[in-house]
N, C-alpha and C positions, 0 to 999 in steps of 0.2 A: 661843458666841454667833455668829450668822451676820450679820456686818456688811454683807456685800454684799446679802443678802436684805432686811435692814432698810432699807438705802438705796434699793433698788429699790421697796419698798413705799411709802416716803415720797414718792419721785418720782412713782409712779403716782397716788397720792392727790392730790398737788398739780396733776396734769395734768387733774383732773376739775373742771369748772366747775359746782359745786353751789350755786346761788344761792338762799339761804334767803329772799330777798325776793320770790320768785315766788308767785303764787297757789297755795293748797294743792293743787289738782288737778294743776298742772304739777309741783309739788314731788314729789308721789306718783309721777308717771310717771318723773321723773328718778331717783328713788330706786330704783324697780323696775329700771330699766335698769342702775344702778350695781351692784345686788346680784345681777343675773342671771348665770347660768352658773357659779356656784360649785359645785364637785363634791360630790356626795352619797356618803358612804361606802358601799362595796358591801354589799348585803344588807338595808339599811334600807328598809322599806316605808312609804310616806307615802300616806295616804288622807284624803279629806274626812270630817269628823265634826262634831259639835256638842257644846257644853258650856255650861252656865249660860245657856241661851237665846241663845247666839251661835254662828255658824259657827266651825269650828276645823279644825286638821289633827291627825291621829293618826299617831304614829310607832311602828313596831314593829321591833325589832332582828332581824337575820337569823340570829343564832346562839343562839336560845333566850331566852325572856323571864325575867329574874330577878324576884323579888317586890318590887314597888315601882313608883312612878310619878313622873316628872318633869313638873311643871306649868311650862311654859316661856312666858315673856312676851317678845314681840318688841320690838325697839327702833324708834326713829324720832321721838323728841321728842314723842310722843303726837299727832303730826300726820300722819306718813307711816308706811309699812311695814305688814306683815301677817305672819301665820305663814309665808307663802311666802318673803318676803324674808329671813327668818331660818332657813330650813329647813336649810341646810347646817350651820349652827352647832348647831341643835337635834339634827340627825341625828348630828353628831359626838359629842355627849354620849351619845346612845342607843347608837351603835356601841361606844363605849368602856365603857359600864356594863352593857349588856345589859338595861336597863330600858326600858319603854315610856314614851312621852311624849305629852302633849296640849298644844297651843298654841292658846289662844283668840284669835279675831279681835275684840279689844275695840274699842269705838267710839273714833273719832278726833276731835280738835279741828280746826278751830273749830266744826264742826257740833255736837260734843258735848264741851264743855270740862270741866275739873276739876269734880267728881270722877268723871265717867262711866267713865274707864278703870279706876279703882280699884273702882267698883261692879261692873263686868263681871268683873274679875279675882277679886273676892271671891265673886261668884256662881258662877264656874267652880270655885273651891275648895269651896264649899258643895255643888255638884253632885257633885264627886268623893267627898266624904264621904258624901253621900246614896246614892251607888252602892255603898257599903260599903268603899271604900278606907280603911284605917286611917291616921290622921294621921301616925303615926310611920313610915309607909312611903311618905310623900310628901315630895319635895324640890322647892322652888321654884327656878327659875333664870330668868335673863333678861339681856339686853344693853342698855346705854344706858338709855333710858327704861324698857325692860322690866326692867333691873336695879333701877331705882328702884321699879317695881311689885313686884318680889320682896320688897322691904323694906316698902313701904307696905301691901301686901296682908296681910302678917303683922301689921303694927300694927293694921289694921282688923279682922282676925280676932281678935286678942287683945282688942281693945276690945269686940268683939261676943260675947265669951265662948266662942269656938270653940276646939277643941283645935288646937294649932299644929303645923306640919309638922316633920319631922325636922331640917330645916336649909334653907339657901338659898345659892345661888351667884349672885353679881352680877358680870357682866362690864362694866367701865367704867360703873358706874351713874350716872345723873343723879339727884342727891339734894339739890339746892339751887337752886331757881329764882330766888333772890335774886342769884345769880351773884356771891357775895361772897368766894369763896375766893381766896387769894393767887395760886394757879396761873392764874387768869384773866389776871393780868398777867405773872407770871414765865414762863409758857409761851406767851405771845403770839409768834407767828412760828415757834415750835418745833413747835406743833401744826399738822400739814399740812391739817387739815380744818376746824377751828372757830376762831372768835374769840369774845370776849364779846359783840360786837355781832351776829354771825351767829346765835349761840345765842339771844340776846335776841329777835330777830325771830321765830324758831321758837316759843319758849316763850310768847310773848305770846298766841298762838292758844289755848294750853291754859289759861293762867292767867286770861285773859279779864277783866282788870281786878280780880280778886280779890286779897286780901292774900297776897302770896307768902310771908309768914312763918308760914303755917299748918304744923302738924307733918306733914301728909300731902302738902304741896307741897315742903317743905324739911326733910326728916327729919334730914339730916346736921347741921343747926344747931338745930332746934327740937323734935324729937320726944323723948318719953320712951321710951327703948329697952329699959327693964328688962323682963325676962321673955322676950325673944326667943330662939329656938333658935340653934344654932351657925351662923355666917356665914363664907363664903369670899368675899372681895372681891378681884377681880383687876383691875388697871389698868396702863396704860402710863405711863412717865415723861414722854412727850411729849404729854400731854393737858392742855388747859386745865381739864378736869374732874378732874384728879388730886386736888385737895383735897376734892372731894365724897367720895372714897373714904377719904382719910386722916383727915378729920374724923369721918366716920361710925365708922370703926374705933376711933379714940381714945375717942369718946363711948360706943360700945357696950361696949368693954372696961371703962370706968369704971363702967358700969351693971351689970357682972357677966356680960356676954354673952361666950360663947366665940367669938372672932373671929380669923380669919387674914387679914391684909393681905398680898397677894401682888403686888408691884410689879416689872414687867419693864422693864429699861432700854431707852431709845431706840426704843420702839415706840408706835404711835398708838392712837387710840380704837378699841375692840373689835378689837384685833389678832388675837384668837382666830378671827375669821372668815376669816383667811388661812391656816388649816390646810391643809397640803399644799404650800404654797409658802413658808412661813416656819417655820423650826424652832422658834422661840419659841412660835408659836401651837400647834403640836402638843404641845409640852411643857406649856404652860399647860392645855390641854384634858385631858391625861393627869392633871395634878394635880387638876383639877376633878372628873374622874371618880372618882379615889380618894376625894376628900372625900365625894362623893355616896354611894358604896358603903359607906364607913366608917359614915356616919350612918344610912343605911337599914338596914344590918346590925345596928347597935345597937338600932334600933327593933324588928327581928325578934326579937332576943335578949331584949328587954325583955318 
């Protein structure tokens, strides 16, 4: 464990004034600035693309393409962010797995509230299937709100009668817009980025006055998770969103889903994006890559 690196990351995040009460346009610019400059692994090529009727970024590894595709959903509370703000994290998975990835630029709130992001993510998955990509060679992945989309898009695909992907990786997923987890209180002040109140201001744009207890808004609490493919859920212990992950994992296991809950101590929200400067981030991405390859390989063998 790298105590000095973790302390430095915590201090760096606390030094950022990310005011969730700002208008969305200002929030988006601040988020772009916060996420800029993160290193891309060598050899990974990133090009503009399109999928499901939306713009996207396509990622190709530099060391030969293995058989399979990662469908990556970026984070940002469904209000900010883009495939570009998550490109270092997406590229990190691509570099480690040798798989190509595509990341859709789904519509954001408040201009496009729930369920627009899920509709776009499901459309991207339908497009991949329509291009001939076998479901068993596709893995979903995402961070924060995108981690939530990795789960809710599978639920929407299941309910639509589509074949499900080989599995999903969720980094610090947002899975409960009711903000009812105990960690909202127990991690207050420990989390260097969010509070219940700051998250509530962001999520209000996405929920837009709708009932937050809907399964596709708060799947950690209200969704029927039966029939989902294997899940890897990675989260830091210093997150107010910690219980989104722990409750989803508990309920998924009870529903017969093969789920791995991977909690790293003393790290913040989406700590994996600090790969290259935080040893725990690199180790977590290595574990995620092994999960992806194990399940895509099982699909190939099947």
